[in-house]
C-alpha positions as CSV (number, residue, x, y, z in Angstrom):
1,M,-11.9,-83.4,25.3
2,V,-8.4,-84.5,26.3
3,K,-5.9,-81.7,26.4
4,K,-3.3,-83.9,24.7
5,W,-5.2,-84.0,21.5
6,K,-6.7,-80.5,21.6
7,K,-3.8,-78.8,19.8
8,Q,-3.7,-81.5,17.0
9,I,-7.5,-81.2,16.5
10,E,-7.3,-77.5,16.3
11,K,-4.6,-77.7,13.7
12,I,-6.6,-80.1,11.5
13,N,-9.8,-78.1,12.0
14,S,-8.1,-74.9,10.8
15,S,-7.9,-76.4,7.3
16,G,-11.7,-76.1,7.2
17,K,-12.2,-79.4,5.3
18,I,-13.1,-81.7,8.2
19,D,-14.3,-81.3,11.8
20,I,-12.1,-83.7,13.7
21,G,-13.4,-82.4,17.0
22,K,-17.0,-83.5,16.0
23,I,-15.7,-86.9,14.9
24,V,-13.9,-87.4,18.2
25,E,-17.0,-86.4,20.2
26,D,-19.1,-88.8,18.1
27,L,-16.5,-91.6,18.7
28,I,-16.6,-91.0,22.5
29,D,-20.4,-90.8,22.5
30,G,-20.7,-94.1,20.6
31,K,-22.3,-92.5,17.5
32,T,-20.1,-94.4,15.1
33,S,-22.5,-95.9,12.5
34,T,-21.5,-93.4,9.8
35,Y,-17.7,-93.8,10.1
36,D,-15.3,-96.4,8.6
37,I,-14.0,-98.2,11.7
38,S,-12.0,-101.4,11.6
39,P,-9.8,-103.3,14.0
40,L,-6.0,-103.3,13.7
41,E,-5.0,-106.9,12.9
42,W,-1.7,-106.7,14.8
43,K,-3.1,-105.2,18.0
44,K,-5.9,-106.5,20.3
45,N,-8.8,-104.1,21.1
46,I,-7.2,-101.3,19.0
47,F,-9.2,-99.8,16.2
48,R,-8.8,-97.1,13.6
49,L,-11.4,-94.6,12.3
50,K,-10.7,-93.5,8.7
51,T,-11.9,-90.2,7.5
52,S,-10.5,-88.6,4.3
53,K,-6.7,-88.2,4.8
54,Y,-6.7,-88.5,8.6
55,R,-6.8,-91.5,10.9
56,I,-7.8,-91.8,14.5
57,V,-6.4,-94.8,16.4
58,F,-8.2,-95.7,19.6
59,E,-8.4,-98.4,22.2
60,K,-11.8,-99.7,23.2
61,W,-12.3,-101.4,26.6
62,A,-14.9,-100.1,29.1
63,E,-14.3,-96.6,27.6
64,I,-12.6,-95.3,24.5
65,K,-9.0,-94.0,24.8
66,I,-7.6,-92.1,21.8
67,L,-4.1,-93.2,21.1
68,K,-3.2,-91.1,18.1
69,I,-4.6,-88.7,15.5
70,D,-2.5,-88.1,12.4
71,K,-2.4,-88.4,8.6
72,R,-2.6,-91.7,6.8
73,W,0.6,-93.7,7.3
74,D,2.1,-91.4,9.9
75,V,-0.6,-92.6,12.4
76,Y,0.7,-96.1,12.4
77,K,4.3,-95.2,13.3
78,G,5.2,-96.0,16.8
79,L,2.2,-98.2,17.7
């Protein structure tokens, strides 16, 4: 897992309600059939995965690159 997101994932996982680390691993492995994923209309090849109150914004080309992990509206700031 990318070091950049490790601290954020640990912070979210400490709440005990969701396992963001598992969700990110599933996303990277392509096991996304159980998640709510939709494209962002204003950006090309950028998608968001929605789970409870958190969002994961990622770019999908040959491989998946996670751009941001944050709470609902905060995730879209600065994209």
